[in-house]
C-alpha positions as CSV (number, residue, x, y, z in Angstrom):
1,X,74.6,-58.0,69.8
2,X,71.0,-58.3,68.7
3,X,69.5,-61.6,67.9
4,X,66.2,-63.5,68.3
5,X,65.9,-67.2,68.9
6,X,63.0,-69.4,69.6
7,X,62.9,-72.3,72.0
8,X,60.3,-75.0,71.4
9,X,56.9,-73.9,72.6
10,X,58.2,-70.4,73.6
11,X,57.8,-67.0,72.0
12,X,61.0,-65.4,70.4
13,X,63.6,-64.3,72.9
14,X,65.2,-61.0,71.9
15,X,68.6,-60.1,73.1
16,X,70.6,-56.9,72.9
17,X,73.7,-56.2,74.9
18,X,76.0,-53.2,74.8
19,X,78.7,-51.9,77.1
20,X,79.1,-48.1,77.0
21,X,82.9,-48.2,76.9
22,X,84.9,-45.0,76.6
23,X,86.3,-44.3,73.2
24,X,90.0,-44.5,72.3
25,X,90.2,-40.7,72.2
26,X,89.4,-40.5,75.9
27,X,92.3,-42.8,76.7
28,X,94.6,-40.8,74.4
29,X,93.6,-37.6,76.1
30,X,94.0,-39.2,79.5
31,X,97.7,-39.7,78.7
32,X,98.1,-36.1,79.7
33,X,97.9,-37.4,83.3
34,X,101.3,-39.0,83.0
35,X,103.4,-35.8,82.5
36,X,101.2,-33.8,84.9
37,X,101.7,-36.3,87.7
38,X,105.4,-36.7,86.9
39,X,105.8,-32.9,86.9
40,X,104.3,-32.7,90.4
41,X,106.3,-35.6,91.8
42,X,109.7,-34.7,90.3
43,X,110.7,-32.1,92.9
44,X,109.7,-34.6,95.7
45,X,111.4,-37.7,94.3
46,X,112.5,-37.9,90.7
47,X,113.1,-41.6,90.8
48,X,109.4,-42.4,91.5
49,X,107.8,-39.7,89.3
50,X,107.4,-41.6,86.1
51,X,106.4,-45.0,87.6
52,X,103.8,-43.4,89.8
53,X,102.5,-41.3,86.9
54,X,102.1,-44.4,84.8
55,X,100.4,-46.2,87.7
56,X,97.9,-43.3,88.1
57,X,97.1,-43.5,84.4
58,X,96.5,-47.3,84.6
59,X,94.3,-46.8,87.7
60,X,92.2,-44.0,86.1
61,X,91.8,-46.0,82.8
62,X,90.8,-49.2,84.7
63,X,88.3,-47.2,86.7
64,X,86.7,-45.8,83.6
65,X,86.5,-49.3,82.1
66,X,85.1,-50.9,85.2
67,X,82.5,-48.2,85.7
68,X,81.1,-48.4,82.2
69,X,77.4,-49.2,82.3
70,X,75.7,-51.9,80.3
71,X,72.5,-51.7,78.4
72,X,70.6,-55.0,77.8
73,X,67.3,-56.2,76.5
74,X,66.7,-59.8,77.5
75,X,63.7,-61.8,78.6
76,X,61.3,-58.9,78.2
77,X,63.3,-56.6,80.4
78,X,65.3,-53.5,79.6
79,X,68.3,-53.0,81.9
80,X,70.3,-49.8,81.7
81,X,73.1,-49.5,84.3
82,X,71.4,-50.6,87.6
83,X,67.8,-50.0,86.6
84,X,65.4,-52.5,85.1
85,X,62.0,-52.2,83.6
86,X,59.7,-54.6,81.7
87,X,59.5,-53.6,78.1
88,X,55.7,-54.0,78.3
89,X,55.8,-50.7,80.4
90,X,57.7,-48.8,77.7
91,X,56.4,-46.7,74.8
92,X,57.7,-46.4,71.3
93,X,61.5,-45.7,71.3
94,X,62.6,-42.5,69.6
95,X,66.0,-42.4,67.9
96,X,68.2,-39.5,68.8
97,X,71.0,-38.3,66.6
98,X,73.7,-35.9,68.0
99,X,71.5,-32.8,67.6
100,X,68.3,-34.4,68.9
101,X,70.3,-35.9,71.9
102,X,71.7,-32.5,72.7
103,X,68.2,-30.9,72.6
104,X,66.7,-33.8,74.7
105,X,69.3,-33.3,77.4
106,X,69.0,-29.5,77.2
107,X,67.1,-27.0,79.4
108,X,63.7,-28.6,78.6
109,X,64.6,-32.0,80.1
110,X,62.3,-33.3,82.8
111,X,64.4,-33.6,86.0
112,X,62.6,-36.9,86.8
113,X,63.8,-38.7,83.7
114,X,66.1,-41.6,84.0
115,X,69.4,-41.1,82.2
116,X,72.2,-43.4,81.2
117,X,74.3,-40.9,79.3
118,X,78.0,-41.0,78.5
119,X,79.5,-37.9,77.0
120,X,81.7,-39.8,74.5
121,X,78.6,-41.4,72.8
122,X,76.6,-38.9,70.7
123,X,73.5,-40.9,69.7
124,X,70.8,-42.6,71.7
125,X,67.2,-43.3,72.3
126,X,64.4,-41.7,74.3
127,X,61.9,-44.3,75.6
128,X,58.6,-43.2,77.2
129,X,57.9,-44.9,80.5
130,X,54.2,-45.9,80.7
131,X,54.4,-47.2,84.3
132,X,52.0,-45.1,86.3
133,X,53.8,-45.9,89.5
134,X,57.2,-44.8,88.2
135,X,57.9,-41.0,88.5
136,X,60.3,-41.1,85.5
137,X,58.4,-40.0,82.4
138,X,61.0,-41.4,80.0
139,X,64.4,-42.9,79.8
140,X,67.3,-41.5,77.7
141,X,70.1,-43.9,76.9
142,X,73.1,-43.2,74.8
143,X,74.1,-46.0,72.5
144,X,76.5,-46.6,69.7
145,X,73.8,-48.7,68.0
146,X,70.5,-46.9,68.8
147,X,68.6,-48.5,65.9
148,X,69.4,-52.0,67.2
149,X,68.5,-51.1,70.7
150,X,65.1,-49.7,69.6
151,X,64.5,-52.8,67.5
152,X,65.2,-55.1,70.4
153,X,62.8,-53.1,72.6
154,X,60.1,-53.3,70.0
155,X,60.5,-57.0,69.3
156,X,60.7,-57.9,73.0
157,X,57.2,-56.4,73.6
């Protein structure tokens, strides 16, 4: 969601919010947990094998959902997972398609950079960090809507 609104006497407030949910394909692939757990438990107790396998699937799927980080631009601050930084301390966001993201995360990456990367999302942004007190030279954030994220950062400055 990206929108701008103006309160009387205030400057525009830019909002962007995205939760980096796993894709449906991951949950489909995760279904392989059910027969694997059932196969392991069948020799121990065949009656509980399938219910426990289904419970394990539900627990793992719920954990993936609950641990999905959020990316948000609101009130002049970029929040990505647990980190926050004022957008005034950020440079110009660079859009990364799948190939550029792969190169950005490759062998040349600066180990000090701040990453909010999920393997099931293949696009993102790289944002230079201009804060001289912060050791991270840039942030790389995966996003399903990188153009909107970059626009929200630009307009919040």
